[in-house]
C-alpha positions in Angstrom: 69.2 80.0 76.1 72.3 80.9 74.0 73.1 84.6 73.8 74.5 86.5 70.8 78.3 87.4 70.7 78.8 91.2 71.8 81.0 93.6 69.9 84.8 93.6 70.5 85.7 95.4 73.8 87.2 98.7 73.5 90.1 99.8 75.8 89.9 103.4 76.9 90.9 106.1 79.3 88.7 108.6 80.9 89.3 111.2 83.8 88.2 111.0 87.4 86.8 114.1 89.0 90.2 115.4 89.8 91.7 114.8 86.5 93.3 111.4 87.4 93.4 109.1 84.2 91.7 105.6 84.9 92.0 102.7 82.7 88.5 101.1 81.4 87.0 98.8 79.0 83.8 99.4 77.1 81.6 96.5 76.2 78.8 97.1 73.8 76.2 94.9 71.9 76.3 94.3 68.3 73.1 96.4 67.8 71.9 99.3 69.7 72.2 99.1 73.6 69.1 99.6 75.7 70.8 100.3 79.0 74.1 101.7 80.3 75.8 99.9 83.0 78.8 100.8 85.3 80.7 98.0 87.0 82.3 99.1 90.0 84.8 96.7 91.3 85.6 95.3 94.7 88.8 96.4 96.8 92.1 95.4 94.8 90.0 93.5 92.1 91.3 94.6 88.6 88.5 95.3 85.9 89.6 92.1 84.0 88.0 90.1 86.7 84.5 91.3 85.5 85.1 90.5 81.8 82.8 87.6 81.4 80.0 89.2 83.3 80.4 92.3 81.2 80.6 90.5 77.8 77.4 88.5 78.9 75.6 91.9 79.6 76.7 93.4 76.6 75.3 90.4 74.7 72.2 91.1 76.4 72.0 94.6 75.0 73.8 96.6 77.8 76.5 99.1 77.1 79.0 98.3 79.9 81.9 100.1 81.3 84.2 98.3 83.7 87.3 100.2 84.9 90.1 100.1 87.4 90.1 102.7 90.4 93.3 104.7 91.1 96.3 102.6 92.1 94.8 99.3 90.7 95.3 97.3 87.5 95.6 99.7 84.5 95.1 102.7 86.6 98.2 102.1 88.7 101.5 103.9 88.2 104.7 102.0 87.5 105.5 101.8 91.1 103.1 102.0 94.1 105.8 103.2 96.4 104.8 106.7 97.9 101.7 106.9 95.5 98.9 109.0 97.2 95.5 108.0 97.3 92.7 107.2 99.9 90.1 104.7 100.0 87.6 107.4 99.8 88.9 108.8 96.6 87.5 105.7 94.8 84.1 106.9 95.8 84.4 110.6 95.7 86.4 111.0 92.4 86.6 107.6 90.4 83.2 106.3 90.7 81.5 109.8 89.6 84.2 110.0 86.9 82.8 106.7 85.4 79.2 107.5 85.9 79.8 110.7 84.1 81.8 109.2 81.3 79.3 106.4 80.5 76.3 108.7 81.0 77.9 111.4 78.5 78.7 108.6 76.2 75.1 107.2 76.0 73.0 110.1 77.0 69.8 108.7 76.0 70.1 105.4 77.9 69.2 104.9 81.5 72.2 104.4 83.7 72.6 101.4 86.1 75.3 100.2 88.3 76.5 96.8 89.6 78.7 97.2 92.5 80.7 94.5 94.0 81.8 94.8 97.6 83.1 98.3 98.2 81.7 99.1 94.7 78.5 99.3 96.3 79.5 101.0 99.4 81.2 103.9 97.7 78.4 104.5 95.3 77.0 106.7 98.3 80.1 109.0 98.0 79.5 110.0 94.3 78.3 113.4 93.8 76.5 112.4 90.8 74.7 109.4 92.2 71.2 110.7 91.2 72.0 109.9 87.7 71.8 106.3 88.3 68.1 104.6 87.7 68.7 101.2 89.5 71.6 99.2 91.1 72.5 95.6 91.8 74.7 95.1 94.8 76.8 92.0 95.1 78.4 90.9 98.3 77.9 94.7 99.7 78.2 95.3 103.3 80.1 97.0 105.8 83.7 95.4 106.6 83.4 95.6 110.1 85.6 92.8 111.5 83.4 91.7 114.3 80.6 90.9 112.1 82.8 88.1 110.3 83.0 84.6 111.3 85.1 83.6 114.2 88.5 82.7 112.6 88.0 84.9 109.9 87.5 88.0 111.9 90.6 87.3 113.7 92.6 87.1 110.7 91.2 90.5 109.4 92.0 92.1 112.8 95.7 91.0 112.2 95.6 92.3 108.7 94.2 95.7 109.8 96.4 96.1 112.9 99.7 94.4 111.9 100.4 93.2 108.5 99.2 96.1 106.3 100.6 99.0 108.6 103.9 97.2 109.0 104.3 96.0 105.5 103.1 99.5 104.1 105.9 101.0 106.0 108.3 98.6 104.8 107.4 98.8 101.0 105.7 102.2 100.7 102.5 100.4 99.7 100.5 97.7 101.0 101.5 94.1 99.5 98.2 92.3 99.5 99.2 90.1 96.7 101.6 88.5 98.8 98.9 86.9 101.2 96.5 86.4 98.1 94.4 89.3 99.2 93.8 91.0 95.9 96.1 93.4 94.0 98.7 95.5 96.0 97.1 98.8 97.3 98.4 102.3 97.7 99.4 102.7 101.3 96.8 105.5 102.0 93.9 103.1 100.6 94.9 100.4 102.9 95.3 102.5 105.8 91.6 104.1 105.3 90.2 100.7 104.5 91.5 99.2 107.7 90.3 102.3 109.8 86.7 101.7 108.4 86.8 98.0 109.1 87.7 98.6 112.6 84.6 100.9 113.3 81.2 99.3 114.0 79.4 102.0 111.7 82.2 101.6 109.1 82.9 104.6 106.9 79.7 106.2 108.7 81.9 106.8 111.7 83.7 109.5 109.8 80.9 111.6 108.6 77.4 112.8 109.9 74.6 114.7 108.2 77.0 117.4 107.1 79.6 114.9 105.7 82.3 116.9 107.4 83.8 114.9 110.2 87.4 114.0 110.1 88.8 110.9 108.4 91.4 108.6 109.7 94.2 110.7 108.0 92.8 113.8 109.8 91.4 115.4 106.8 87.9 116.5 106.4 85.8 113.3 104.9 83.9 115.5 102.7 80.2 115.6 101.6 78.3 112.3 100.9 75.3 111.5 98.9 73.6 108.3 100.2 70.4 110.3 100.7 70.5 111.3 96.9 70.6 107.4 95.8 66.6 107.3 95.5 66.5 104.5 93.1 65.7 100.8 93.6 68.5 98.4 94.8 68.7 94.6 94.7 71.4 93.3 97.0 72.6 89.8 96.4 74.2 88.2 99.3 75.5 84.9 100.0 75.3 82.8 103.0 78.8 81.5 102.9 80.2 84.8 102.4 82.7 85.5 105.4 82.7 89.4 104.8 79.1 90.4 103.7 77.4 88.6 106.4 74.0 88.9 108.0 75.5 91.1 110.7 77.3 93.4 108.3 74.8 93.7 105.3 71.9 95.5 107.1 74.1 98.6 108.5 75.3 99.2 105.1 71.9 99.0 103.5 70.5 101.5 106.0 72.9 104.2 104.8 70.9 104.2 101.4 67.8 105.6 103.3 65.9 107.0 100.4 66.5 103.7 98.2 64.1 100.8 97.9 66.5 98.1 99.1 65.7 94.3 98.4 68.0 92.1 99.8 68.3 88.3 98.5 70.1 85.7 100.4 71.6 83.0 98.0 72.7 79.6 99.1 75.5 77.7 97.3 72.9 74.6 97.1 70.3 76.8 95.2 72.8 77.1 92.5 74.1 73.6 92.6 77.5 74.5 93.7 79.7 73.9 96.9 80.5 77.4 97.5 79.9 80.9 96.3 82.0 83.2 98.9 82.6 86.8 98.2 83.7 86.5 94.6 81.8 83.6 93.1 78.9 85.6 91.7 81.3 87.0 88.7 82.5 83.4 88.0 80.6 82.4 85.0 80.6 78.5 86.2 79.0 79.8 89.4 77.1 83.0 89.0 75.7 83.0 85.6 72.3 81.5 86.7 71.8 84.8 88.6 73.2 87.1 85.9 69.9 86.9 83.9 67.9 87.6 86.9 70.0 90.6 87.7 70.3 92.1 84.3 66.2 91.7 83.6 65.9 93.3 86.9 68.1 96.3 86.0 66.5 96.8 82.8 63.0 96.8 84.2 63.8 99.0 87.2 65.6 101.4 85.0 62.7 101.7 82.8 64.6 100.7 79.6 62.3 100.1 76.6 61.3 96.3 76.4 
């Protein structure tokens, strides 16, 4: 079924919880929206990657905010050399900033989230996660290296143990683009990301029920809010994804202990494509058959008016 064209996207800037300015894009329908939707990106993926999905959702009546975490895309400084940021800052400061901005912009609308990869993981670090009414997780899991396929896990081990630490010392940031591993990252982000991926319990290795265990850089991790995510989650996972595997998905979902989690495993054959992987859901030529399913589910679970 053809969809109406959404209104022109609006470029904007809003503040993370600590005042760091973040770049965003607001996608709105031509008429009145029925649901607000925050799109949390994957690691090192700029918000423009999600434009087609966001435009499609806006055409379906969602008011959609896509944004860049600090150090990425439009939220990156002119030079990343020496730029201070940690992986957990995305969840503890940037994600709640996005939730606050969109919920304040559309206070009468139920708020939903689509989290891609770390964008789902870090939702549990947002102090205002209780504002969310429903979330769709796309390729969300721990990033534990031993839970990945044989050849891929040894590549990632080399990434965390050798390439990113050494390259970060040389360049002053993590040059992930050189190996086609997303956008370049602040050194502190790459350090903490790698430390999480080397732990069987991933980020949970650095906090307990108080949320105050030390993080990889020796600082207190800070409070976590997984137990406040008391809303339905539908997790879309893909059988050819080398990261969000059947070994890595369940440990992440168990952190959202108060949420009603439904996990759906999708094969490439079911979509009539040869591969989906970690990114394919957001490519319109691959994932669009799932977009209506996702958006219908979010609207229903959020309690938006039919």
